[in-house]
N, CA and C atoms as an extended XYZ file, in Angstrom:
543
Properties=species:S:1:pos:R:3:atomname:S:1:resname:S:1:resid:I:1 pbc="F F F"
N       156.024      156.413      143.323 N   MET     1
C       155.580      155.700      142.143 CA  MET     1
C       156.808      155.359      141.281 C   MET     1
N       156.971      154.100      140.932 N   PRO     2
C       158.152      153.710      140.149 CA  PRO     2
C       157.988      154.041      138.666 C   PRO     2
N       159.110      154.144      137.992 N   ALA     3
C       159.116      154.398      136.549 CA  ALA     3
C       158.641      153.151      135.816 C   ALA     3
N       158.265      153.328      134.561 N   TYR     4
C       157.798      152.226      133.733 CA  TYR     4
C       158.986      151.548      133.054 C   TYR     4
N       159.037      150.228      133.159 N   HIS     5
C       160.141      149.462      132.603 CA  HIS     5
C       159.723      148.799      131.296 C   HIS     5
N       160.700      148.347      130.547 N   SER     6
C       160.445      147.717      129.264 CA  SER     6
C       159.847      146.325      129.448 C   SER     6
N       158.897      146.001      128.602 N   ALA     7
C       158.303      144.667      128.607 CA  ALA     7
C       159.230      143.657      127.938 C   ALA     7
N       160.284      144.145      127.286 N   PHE     8
C       161.202      143.269      126.553 CA  PHE     8
C       162.383      142.810      127.416 C   PHE     8
N       162.391      143.142      128.690 N   ASN     9
C       163.478      142.710      129.576 CA  ASN     9
C       163.543      141.195      129.698 C   ASN     9
N       162.393      140.541      129.564 N   ASP    10
C       162.327      139.089      129.736 CA  ASP    10
C       162.421      138.331      128.420 C   ASP    10
N       162.759      139.017      127.321 N   ASP    11
C       162.836      138.379      126.013 CA  ASP    11
C       164.013      137.400      125.968 C   ASP    11
N       163.728      136.083      125.860 N   PRO    12
C       164.816      135.108      125.874 CA  PRO    12
C       165.627      135.089      124.569 C   PRO    12
N       165.075      135.631      123.499 N   ASP    13
C       165.751      135.594      122.201 CA  ASP    13
C       166.621      136.821      121.960 C   ASP    13
N       166.670      137.734      122.902 N   ALA    14
C       167.420      138.977      122.705 CA  ALA    14
C       168.916      138.703      122.686 C   ALA    14
N       169.586      139.326      121.731 N   ARG    15
C       171.045      139.268      121.666 CA  ARG    15
C       171.573      140.437      122.494 C   ARG    15
N       172.748      140.283      123.071 N   PHE    16
C       173.339      141.345      123.874 CA  PHE    16
C       174.673      141.784      123.283 C   PHE    16
N       174.896      143.090      123.287 N   VAL    17
C       176.204      143.660      122.985 CA  VAL    17
C       176.569      144.462      124.232 C   VAL    17
N       177.608      144.035      124.906 N   GLY    18
C       177.864      144.576      126.234 CA  GLY    18
C       176.734      144.077      127.120 C   GLY    18
N       176.005      144.980      127.748 N   ASN    19
C       174.813      144.585      128.493 CA  ASN    19
C       173.572      145.282      127.935 C   ASN    19
N       173.620      145.638      126.661 N   LEU    20
C       172.526      146.314      125.965 CA  LEU    20
C       171.828      145.306      125.056 C   LEU    20
N       170.496      145.211      125.148 N   SER    21
C       169.739      144.276      124.318 CA  SER    21
C       169.652      144.763      122.878 C   SER    21
N       169.786      143.831      121.961 N   ILE    22
C       169.551      144.090      120.541 CA  ILE    22
C       168.199      143.458      120.229 C   ILE    22
N       167.188      144.295      120.094 N   LEU    23
C       165.812      143.816      119.941 CA  LEU    23
C       165.316      144.017      118.516 C   LEU    23
N       164.393      143.168      118.064 N   PRO    24
C       163.832      143.338      116.721 CA  PRO    24
C       162.935      144.572      116.641 C   PRO    24
N       162.914      145.183      115.466 N   ILE    25
C       162.070      146.358      115.242 CA  ILE    25
C       161.323      146.221      113.921 C   ILE    25
N       160.252      146.987      113.796 N   LYS    26
C       159.516      147.084      112.533 CA  LYS    26
C       160.114      148.251      111.762 C   LYS    26
N       160.736      147.975      110.627 N   THR    27
C       161.396      149.050      109.903 CA  THR    27
C       161.536      148.719      108.430 C   THR    27
N       161.658      149.776      107.637 N   LYS    28
C       161.990      149.640      106.227 CA  LYS    28
C       163.390      150.203      105.966 C   LYS    28
N       164.043      150.679      107.001 N   ILE    29
C       165.380      151.252      106.899 CA  ILE    29
C       166.401      150.117      106.959 C   ILE    29
N       167.351      150.163      106.040 N   ARG    30
C       168.369      149.115      105.982 CA  ARG    30
C       169.270      149.181      107.204 C   ARG    30
N       169.615      148.001      107.694 N   GLY    31
C       170.511      147.932      108.823 CA  GLY    31
C       170.536      146.546      109.420 C   GLY    31
N       171.316      146.362      110.472 N   PRO    32
C       171.508      145.033      111.051 CA  PRO    32
C       170.431      144.586      112.039 C   PRO    32
N       169.467      145.436      112.333 N   ALA    33
C       168.467      145.099      113.351 CA  ALA    33
C       167.610      143.924      112.893 C   ALA    33
N       167.346      142.987      113.804 N   PRO    34
C       166.422      141.912      113.457 CA  PRO    34
C       165.024      142.492      113.237 C   PRO    34
N       164.290      141.892      112.324 N   VAL    35
C       162.953      142.378      111.985 CA  VAL    35
C       161.929      141.560      112.766 C   VAL    35
N       160.885      142.228      113.258 N   THR    36
C       159.846      141.525      114.016 CA  THR    36
C       159.086      140.582      113.102 C   THR    36
N       158.628      139.490      113.670 N   THR    37
C       157.890      138.500      112.894 CA  THR    37
C       156.440      138.924      112.701 C   THR    37
N       155.870      139.594      113.681 N   ASP    38
C       154.476      140.044      113.598 CA  ASP    38
C       154.444      141.565      113.460 C   ASP    38
N       154.028      142.079      112.289 N   PRO    39
C       154.031      143.529      112.100 CA  PRO    39
C       153.012      144.277      112.965 C   PRO    39
N       152.042      143.579      113.533 N   ASN    40
C       151.039      144.225      114.382 CA  ASN    40
C       151.473      144.300      115.843 C   ASN    40
N       152.549      143.602      116.168 N   GLU    41
C       153.040      143.572      117.543 CA  GLU    41
C       153.909      144.803      117.806 C   GLU    41
N       153.811      145.348      119.005 N   ALA    42
C       154.605      146.526      119.376 CA  ALA    42
C       156.075      146.146      119.502 C   ALA    42
N       156.948      147.058      119.113 N   ASP    43
C       158.379      146.842      119.262 CA  ASP    43
C       158.939      147.851      120.265 C   ASP    43
N       160.254      147.842      120.446 N   ILE    44
C       160.888      148.718      121.447 CA  ILE    44
C       160.681      150.194      121.105 C   ILE    44
N       160.557      150.521      119.826 N   ILE    45
C       160.351      151.922      119.434 CA  ILE    45
C       158.948      152.376      119.820 C   ILE    45
N       157.949      151.536      119.559 N   ASP    46
C       156.583      151.862      119.987 CA  ASP    46
C       156.524      152.026      121.499 C   ASP    46
N       157.186      151.117      122.204 N   GLU    47
C       157.194      151.180      123.657 CA  GLU    47
C       157.869      152.461      124.152 C   GLU    47
N       158.966      152.846      123.507 N   THR    48
C       159.669      154.072      123.896 CA  THR    48
C       158.784      155.291      123.701 C   THR    48
N       158.104      155.358      122.563 N   LEU    49
C       157.224      156.493      122.297 CA  LEU    49
C       156.050      156.535      123.281 C   LEU    49
N       155.552      155.364      123.667 N   ASP    50
C       154.443      155.307      124.616 CA  ASP    50
C       154.880      155.687      126.039 C   ASP    50
N       156.099      155.309      126.406 N   LEU    51
C       156.550      155.533      127.785 CA  LEU    51
C       157.337      156.822      127.976 C   LEU    51
N       157.668      157.515      126.879 N   PHE    52
C       158.526      158.693      126.981 CA  PHE    52
C       157.984      159.737      127.943 C   PHE    52
N       156.742      160.156      127.753 N   ARG    53
C       156.219      161.258      128.558 CA  ARG    53
C       156.091      160.884      130.031 C   ARG    53
N       155.695      159.647      130.296 N   ALA    54
C       155.573      159.225      131.696 CA  ALA    54
C       156.953      159.094      132.348 C   ALA    54
N       157.882      158.457      131.652 N   ASN    55
C       159.205      158.229      132.243 CA  ASN    55
C       160.043      159.491      132.323 C   ASN    55
N       159.787      160.468      131.466 N   SER    56
C       160.608      161.676      131.516 CA  SER    56
C       160.338      162.497      132.777 C   SER    56
N       159.320      162.156      133.520 N   LEU    57
C       159.037      162.840      134.777 CA  LEU    57
C       159.882      162.319      135.931 C   LEU    57
N       160.583      161.200      135.705 N   PHE    58
C       161.360      160.580      136.779 CA  PHE    58
C       162.825      160.986      136.703 C   PHE    58
N       163.419      161.166      137.865 N   ARG    59
C       164.849      161.468      137.937 CA  ARG    59
C       165.658      160.213      138.201 C   ARG    59
N       165.015      159.202      138.749 N   ASN    60
C       165.683      157.931      139.047 CA  ASN    60
C       165.029      156.830      138.238 C   ASN    60
N       165.838      155.875      137.807 N   PHE    61
C       165.332      154.772      137.007 CA  PHE    61
C       166.142      153.533      137.353 C   PHE    61
N       165.475      152.549      137.925 N   GLU    62
C       166.145      151.294      138.264 CA  GLU    62
C       166.210      150.427      137.015 C   GLU    62
N       167.411      150.060      136.611 N   ILE    63
C       167.602      149.259      135.399 CA  ILE    63
C       167.398      147.794      135.745 C   ILE    63
N       166.440      147.155      135.040 N   LYS    64
C       166.118      145.759      135.334 CA  LYS    64
C       166.570      144.806      134.238 C   LYS    64
N       167.199      145.321      133.188 N   GLY    65
C       167.661      144.438      132.120 CA  GLY    65
C       168.206      145.222      130.942 C   GLY    65
N       168.633      144.486      129.934 N   GLY    66
C       169.218      145.097      128.748 CA  GLY    66
C       168.235      145.946      127.959 C   GLY    66
N       166.967      145.563      127.961 N   ALA    67
C       165.958      146.343      127.245 CA  ALA    67
C       165.737      147.695      127.920 C   ALA    67
N       165.861      147.745      129.250 N   ASP    68
C       165.759      149.029      129.954 CA  ASP    68
C       166.910      149.948      129.564 C   ASP    68
N       168.082      149.375      129.342 N   ARG    69
C       169.227      150.187      128.916 CA  ARG    69
C       168.974      150.785      127.535 C   ARG    69
N       168.405      149.990      126.636 N   LEU    70
C       168.063      150.501      125.311 CA  LEU    70
C       166.959      151.556      125.418 C   LEU    70
N       165.985      151.313      126.281 N   LEU    71
C       164.901      152.266      126.509 CA  LEU    71
C       165.447      153.611      126.983 C   LEU    71
N       166.426      153.598      127.875 N   ILE    72
C       167.027      154.838      128.379 CA  ILE    72
C       167.680      155.614      127.235 C   ILE    72
N       168.460      154.921      126.413 N   ILE    73
C       169.132      155.585      125.292 CA  ILE    73
C       168.109      156.202      124.344 C   ILE    73
N       167.028      155.483      124.071 N   LEU    74
C       166.024      155.987      123.135 CA  LEU    74
C       165.222      157.151      123.727 C   LEU    74
N       164.925      157.095      125.018 N   ILE    75
C       164.227      158.212      125.660 CA  ILE    75
C       165.102      159.466      125.631 C   ILE    75
N       166.387      159.299      125.899 N   LEU    76
C       167.290      160.452      125.841 CA  LEU    76
C       167.415      160.986      124.415 C   LEU    76
N       167.349      160.099      123.427 N   PHE    77
C       167.387      160.549      122.029 CA  PHE    77
C       166.125      161.342      121.688 C   PHE    77
N       164.967      160.911      122.171 N   ILE    78
C       163.733      161.671      121.932 CA  ILE    78
C       163.855      163.059      122.552 C   ILE    78
N       164.420      163.150      123.746 N   SER    79
C       164.615      164.460      124.377 CA  SER    79
C       165.483      165.360      123.505 C   SER    79
N       166.548      164.792      122.940 N   ASP    80
C       167.418      165.561      122.055 CA  ASP    80
C       166.688      165.985      120.785 C   ASP    80
N       165.832      165.102      120.271 N   CYS    81
C       165.046      165.434      119.075 CA  CYS    81
C       164.107      166.607      119.345 C   CYS    81
N       163.413      166.565      120.474 N   LEU    82
C       162.491      167.649      120.813 CA  LEU    82
C       163.247      168.957      121.031 C   LEU    82
N       164.417      168.880      121.646 N   ALA    83
C       165.234      170.082      121.849 CA  ALA    83
C       165.678      170.655      120.506 C   ALA    83
N       166.032      169.790      119.575 N   LYS    84
C       166.462      170.236      118.239 CA  LYS    84
C       165.315      170.953      117.521 C   LYS    84
N       164.112      170.405      117.609 N   LEU    85
C       162.962      171.019      116.938 CA  LEU    85
C       162.550      172.335      117.592 C   LEU    85
N       162.706      172.429      118.890 N   SER    86
C       162.283      173.652      119.584 CA  SER    86
C       163.334      174.758      119.494 C   SER    86
N       164.516      174.445      119.010 N   ALA    87
C       165.590      175.435      118.943 CA  ALA    87
C       165.330      176.521      117.907 C   ALA    87
N       164.549      176.206      116.886 N   SER    88
C       164.280      177.221      115.856 CA  SER    88
C       163.207      178.193      116.338 C   SER    88
N       163.234      179.387      115.782 N   ARG    89
C       162.272      180.430      116.197 CA  ARG    89
C       160.844      180.075      115.824 C   ARG    89
N       160.677      179.541      114.629 N   THR    90
C       159.339      179.129      114.186 CA  THR    90
C       159.287      177.616      114.149 C   THR    90
N       158.144      177.042      114.467 N   PRO    91
C       158.057      175.582      114.449 CA  PRO    91
C       158.268      175.054      113.018 C   PRO    91
N       159.095      174.036      112.863 N   PRO    92
C       159.353      173.519      111.519 CA  PRO    92
C       158.142      172.754      110.975 C   PRO    92
N       158.042      172.719      109.645 N   SER    93
C       156.991      171.913      109.023 CA  SER    93
C       157.349      170.449      109.199 C   SER    93
N       156.430      169.579      108.857 N   GLN    94
C       156.667      168.158      109.035 CA  GLN    94
C       157.854      167.686      108.194 C   GLN    94
N       157.974      168.184      106.983 N   ILE    95
C       159.085      167.788      106.109 CA  ILE    95
C       160.412      168.292      106.667 C   ILE    95
N       160.441      169.557      107.114 N   GLU    96
C       161.664      170.103      107.715 CA  GLU    96
C       162.053      169.340      108.975 C   GLU    96
N       161.070      169.015      109.804 N   ALA    97
C       161.338      168.270      111.034 CA  ALA    97
C       161.893      166.885      110.709 C   ALA    97
N       161.330      166.258      109.707 N   SER    98
C       161.809      164.940      109.302 CA  SER    98
C       163.261      165.000      108.853 C   SER    98
N       163.615      166.025      108.094 N   LYS    99
C       164.999      166.187      107.631 CA  LYS    99
C       165.936      166.449      108.808 C   LYS    99
N       165.529      167.343      109.701 N   GLN   100
C       166.379      167.683      110.856 CA  GLN   100
C       166.627      166.470      111.745 C   GLN   100
N       165.563      165.706      112.011 N   LEU   101
C       165.706      164.576      112.924 CA  LEU   101
C       166.449      163.416      112.273 C   LEU   101
N       166.280      163.239      110.963 N   ASN   102
C       167.042      162.188      110.283 CA  ASN   102
C       168.530      162.526      110.299 C   ASN   102
N       168.847      163.800      110.112 N   THR   103
C       170.251      164.230      110.197 CA  THR   103
C       170.800      163.987      111.597 C   THR   103
N       170.007      164.309      112.615 N   LEU   104
C       170.425      164.076      113.996 CA  LEU   104
C       170.628      162.582      114.257 C   LEU   104
N       169.777      161.751      113.673 N   ALA   105
C       169.855      160.304      113.897 CA  ALA   105
C       171.133      159.700      113.327 C   ALA   105
N       171.602      160.211      112.194 N   VAL   106
C       172.788      159.624      111.559 CA  VAL   106
C       174.078      160.326      111.954 C   VAL   106
N       173.989      161.435      112.681 N   ASP   107
C       175.193      162.109      113.167 CA  ASP   107
C       175.992      161.163      114.057 C   ASP   107
N       177.281      161.429      114.160 N   ASN   108
C       178.142      160.624      115.011 CA  ASN   108
C       177.720      160.798      116.468 C   ASN   108
N       177.668      159.721      117.212 N   PHE   109
C       177.249      159.764      118.611 CA  PHE   109
C       178.106      158.801      119.416 C   PHE   109
N       178.292      159.080      120.710 N   PRO   110
C       179.120      158.193      121.538 CA  PRO   110
C       178.395      156.890      121.871 C   PRO   110
N       179.168      155.827      121.965 N   LEU   111
C       178.651      154.513      122.346 CA  LEU   111
C       179.039      154.213      123.789 C   LEU   111
N       178.360      153.246      124.418 N   PRO   112
C       178.809      152.824      125.743 CA  PRO   112
C       180.275      152.397      125.670 C   PRO   112
N       181.052      152.868      126.620 N   GLY   113
C       182.480      152.589      126.638 CA  GLY   113
C       183.310      153.754      126.127 C   GLY   113
N       182.721      154.638      125.316 N   ASP   114
C       183.428      155.838      124.867 CA  ASP   114
C       183.549      156.808      126.037 C   ASP   114
N       184.568      157.616      126.018 N   VAL   115
C       184.805      158.569      127.105 CA  VAL   115
C       183.661      159.570      127.215 C   VAL   115
N       183.081      159.970      126.088 N   THR   116
C       182.044      161.008      126.094 CA  THR   116
C       180.632      160.469      126.317 C   THR   116
N       180.468      159.150      126.451 N   PHE   117
C       179.134      158.595      126.696 CA  PHE   117
C       178.697      158.962      128.114 C   PHE   117
N       177.513      159.591      128.278 N   PRO   118
C       177.141      160.136      129.593 CA  PRO   118
C       176.762      159.108      130.657 C   PRO   118
N       176.462      157.875      130.280 N   LEU   119
C       175.992      156.893      131.257 CA  LEU   119
C       176.911      155.672      131.345 C   LEU   119
N       178.199      155.881      131.225 N   ASN   120
C       179.147      154.763      131.206 CA  ASN   120
C       179.096      153.893      132.458 C   ASN   120
N       178.709      154.456      133.579 N   SER   121
C       178.680      153.669      134.811 CA  SER   121
C       177.579      152.601      134.795 C   SER   121
N       176.595      152.746      133.911 N   HIS   122
C       175.474      151.805      133.848 CA  HIS   122
C       175.557      150.847      132.664 C   HIS   122
N       176.524      151.046      131.787 N   TYR   123
C       176.617      150.266      130.559 CA  TYR   123
C       177.979      149.610      130.444 C   TYR   123
N       177.983      148.372      129.952 N   ALA   124
C       179.239      147.680      129.668 CA  ALA   124
C       179.646      148.002      128.242 C   ALA   124
N       180.924      148.185      128.035 N   ALA   125
C       181.428      148.483      126.692 CA  ALA   125
C       181.383      147.218      125.833 C   ALA   125
N       181.218      147.380      124.519 N   PRO   126
C       181.311      146.214      123.632 CA  PRO   126
C       182.691      145.574      123.783 C   PRO   126
N       182.747      144.251      123.656 N   THR   127
C       183.990      143.533      123.923 CA  THR   127
C       184.982      143.572      122.769 C   THR   127
N       184.521      143.864      121.565 N   SER   128
C       185.425      143.885      120.414 CA  SER   128
C       185.052      145.012      119.463 C   SER   128
N       185.926      145.260      118.506 N   ARG   129
C       185.673      146.285      117.492 CA  ARG   129
C       184.477      145.898      116.621 C   ARG   129
N       184.322      144.603      116.339 N   VAL   130
C       183.202      144.117      115.530 CA  VAL   130
C       181.882      144.391      116.250 C   VAL   130
N       181.836      144.083      117.547 N   GLU   131
C       180.623      144.359      118.333 CA  GLU   131
C       180.340      145.853      118.397 C   GLU   131
N       181.364      146.657      118.526 N   SER   132
C       181.204      148.104      118.581 CA  SER   132
C       180.618      148.634      117.265 C   SER   132
N       181.137      148.148      116.137 N   ASP   133
C       180.607      148.566      114.828 CA  ASP   133
C       179.162      148.110      114.650 C   ASP   133
N       178.862      146.879      115.096 N   TYR   134
C       177.498      146.363      115.000 CA  TYR   134
C       176.549      147.219      115.849 C   TYR   134
N       176.971      147.567      117.067 N   LEU   135
C       176.137      148.378      117.952 CA  LEU   135
C       175.894      149.758      117.346 C   LEU   135
N       176.919      150.362      116.764 N   ARG   136
C       176.752      151.676      116.131 CA  ARG   136
C       175.749      151.596      114.971 C   ARG   136
N       175.860      150.564      114.137 N   GLN   137
C       174.936      150.400      113.018 CA  GLN   137
C       173.515      150.146      113.513 C   GLN   137
N       173.373      149.305      114.542 N   TYR   138
C       172.059      149.016      115.104 CA  TYR   138
C       171.422      150.280      115.685 C   TYR   138
N       172.179      151.009      116.506 N   LEU   139
C       171.630      152.216      117.122 CA  LEU   139
C       171.320      153.287      116.079 C   LEU   139
N       172.110      153.383      115.039 N   THR   140
C       171.818      154.345      113.968 CA  THR   140
C       170.504      153.985      113.294 C   THR   140
N       170.303      152.699      113.002 N   GLN   141
C       169.058      152.261      112.374 CA  GLN   141
C       167.865      152.516      113.292 C   GLN   141
N       168.005      152.203      114.561 N   VAL   142
C       166.913      152.399      115.523 CA  VAL   142
C       166.615      153.892      115.683 C   VAL   142
N       167.656      154.721      115.717 N   ARG   143
C       167.460      156.170      115.839 CA  ARG   143
C       166.741      156.733      114.612 C   ARG   143
N       167.078      156.245      113.417 N   GLN   144
C       166.398      156.715      112.208 CA  GLN   144
C       164.921      156.338      112.233 C   GLN   144
N       164.630      155.102      112.614 N   GLU   145
C       163.237      154.660      112.676 CA  GLU   145
C       162.478      155.418      113.764 C   GLU   145
N       163.115      155.640      114.906 N   LEU   146
C       162.492      156.396      115.997 CA  LEU   146
C       162.207      157.832      115.571 C   LEU   146
N       163.134      158.450      114.861 N   ALA   147
C       162.932      159.823      114.385 CA  ALA   147
C       161.746      159.889      113.430 C   ALA   147
N       161.639      158.918      112.538 N   ALA   148
C       160.529      158.899      111.580 CA  ALA   148
C       159.188      158.739      112.295 C   ALA   148
N       159.128      157.823      113.258 N   ARG   149
C       157.868      157.610      113.987 CA  ARG   149
C       157.541      158.785      114.906 C   ARG   149
N       158.560      159.424      115.453 N   LEU   150
C       158.334      160.588      116.301 CA  LEU   150
C       157.718      161.724      115.495 C   LEU   150
N       158.201      161.947      114.299 N   VAL   151
C       157.638      163.001      113.442 CA  VAL   151
C       156.169      162.686      113.133 C   VAL   151
N       155.867      161.418      112.883 N   GLU   152
C       154.465      161.032      112.640 CA  GLU   152
C       153.588      161.376      113.837 C   GLU   152
N       154.086      161.125      115.034 N   ARG   153
C       153.296      161.426      116.241 CA  ARG   153
C       153.206      162.921      116.509 C   ARG   153
N       154.300      163.626      116.276 N   LEU   154
C       154.308      165.067      116.538 CA  LEU   154
C       153.333      165.812      115.638 C   LEU   154
N       153.201      165.360      114.411 N   TYR   155
C       152.372      166.057      113.429 CA  TYR   155
C       151.094      165.287      113.104 C   TYR   155
N       150.627      164.452      114.010 N   ALA   156
C       149.464      163.605      113.773 CA  ALA   156
C       148.153      164.391      113.679 C   ALA   156
N       148.096      165.584      114.257 N   ASP   157
C       146.837      166.333      114.274 CA  ASP   157
C       146.523      167.017      112.941 C   ASP   157
N       147.480      167.079      112.032 N   GLY   158
C       147.227      167.633      110.700 CA  GLY   158
C       147.289      169.144      110.603 C   GLY   158
N       147.730      169.833      111.642 N   THR   159
C       147.788      171.298      111.607 CA  THR   159
C       149.075      171.816      110.968 C   THR   159
N       150.052      170.947      110.791 N   GLY   160
C       151.326      171.377      110.233 CA  GLY   160
C       152.289      171.902      111.277 C   GLY   160
N       151.874      171.891      112.536 N   LYS   161
C       152.725      172.330      113.640 CA  LYS   161
C       152.895      171.152      114.600 C   LYS   161
N       154.028      171.089      115.288 N   PRO   162
C       154.215      169.982      116.241 CA  PRO   162
C       153.229      170.083      117.405 C   PRO   162
N       152.850      168.947      117.923 N   SER   163
C       151.902      168.871      119.026 CA  SER   163
C       152.447      169.566      120.269 C   SER   163
N       151.655      170.439      120.836 N   LYS   164
C       152.100      171.136      122.043 CA  LYS   164
C       152.211      170.171      123.222 C   LYS   164
N       151.488      169.060      123.172 N   TRP   165
C       151.534      168.088      124.257 CA  TRP   165
C       152.862      167.331      124.251 C   TRP   165
N       153.472      167.205      123.090 N   TRP   166
C       154.803      166.602      123.018 CA  TRP   166
C       155.874      167.653      123.275 C   TRP   166
N       155.712      168.813      122.686 N   MET   167
C       156.741      169.852      122.801 CA  MET   167
C       156.852      170.395      124.229 C   MET   167
N       155.836      170.175      125.040 N   SER   168
C       155.903      170.639      126.425 CA  SER   168
C       156.964      169.864      127.228 C   SER   168
N       157.425      168.739      126.691 N   PHE   169
C       158.441      167.945      127.376 CA  PHE   169
C       159.854      168.303      126.926 C   PHE   169
N       159.988      169.401      126.193 N   THR   170
C       161.290      169.815      125.685 CA  THR   170
C       162.280      170.088      126.804 C   THR   170
N       161.836      170.736      127.840 N   LYS   171
C       162.743      171.116      128.920 CA  LYS   171
C       162.899      170.030      129.986 C   LYS   171
N       162.097      168.986      129.902 N   ARG   172
C       162.188      167.880      130.856 CA  ARG   172
C       163.437      167.060      130.580 C   ARG   172
N       164.180      166.701      131.620 N   ARG   173
C       165.387      165.900      131.469 CA  ARG   173
C       165.172      164.563      132.169 C   ARG   173
N       165.133      163.493      131.415 N   PHE   174
C       165.018      162.159      131.994 CA  PHE   174
C       166.322      161.836      132.720 C   PHE   174
N       166.227      161.509      133.982 N   MET   175
C       167.376      161.207      134.831 CA  MET   175
C       168.367      162.374      134.888 C   MET   175
N       167.905      163.588      134.572 N   ASN   176
C       168.766      164.782      134.516 CA  ASN   176
C       169.966      164.582      133.600 C   ASN   176
N       169.778      163.860      132.505 N   ARG   177
C       170.860      163.555      131.580 CA  ARG   177
C       170.467      163.938      130.165 C   ARG   177
N       171.465      163.982      129.315 N   SER   178
C       171.287      164.217      127.891 CA  SER   178
C       172.373      163.445      127.155 C   SER   178
N       172.051      162.994      125.952 N   LEU   179
C       173.075      162.323      125.150 CA  LEU   179
C       174.073      163.312      124.595 C   LEU   179
N       173.693      164.596      124.641 N   GLY   180
C       174.610      165.638      124.226 CA  GLY   180
C       174.787      165.757      122.733 C   GLY   180
N       173.810      165.256      121.962 N   THR   181
C       173.904      165.353      120.510 CA  THR   181
C       173.300      166.642      120.029 C   THR   181
């Protein structure tokens, strides 16, 4: 059974930095990301959250476009977020989890082309310093929005504890990789 790929691979309006798609998102967080025209339409973050649990079961993933590359980075970031939340002895409250994940989202992280980036063989480096700065700002904004939406999903049941159905994927490694954050 093949892994689930991004529906945004065929987006003709997508901008590319290296070979990574820069896709519009629904957000209130300031940053360079293009904003979606239809607020009811799913964006790459919604797609990542929907496909995370299914795709994290796969060790192999055939990359079919720039949106798949962005999907991989975001799935690995969700894995790091879940690992961060499960590291504490007691499950954090929703407010504590939001603070922890927002801090993780804005922490310094490697970009494609950096020596410490774990998937350099699959990603092209940005061609200039300007593109590199733009990619860092875009990914920081996307990570912040993803962290906020992930907390909403984790604590959606109203019990004040993270969902066991999400936390059960803490030890799962998508493609046996980690962003190492």
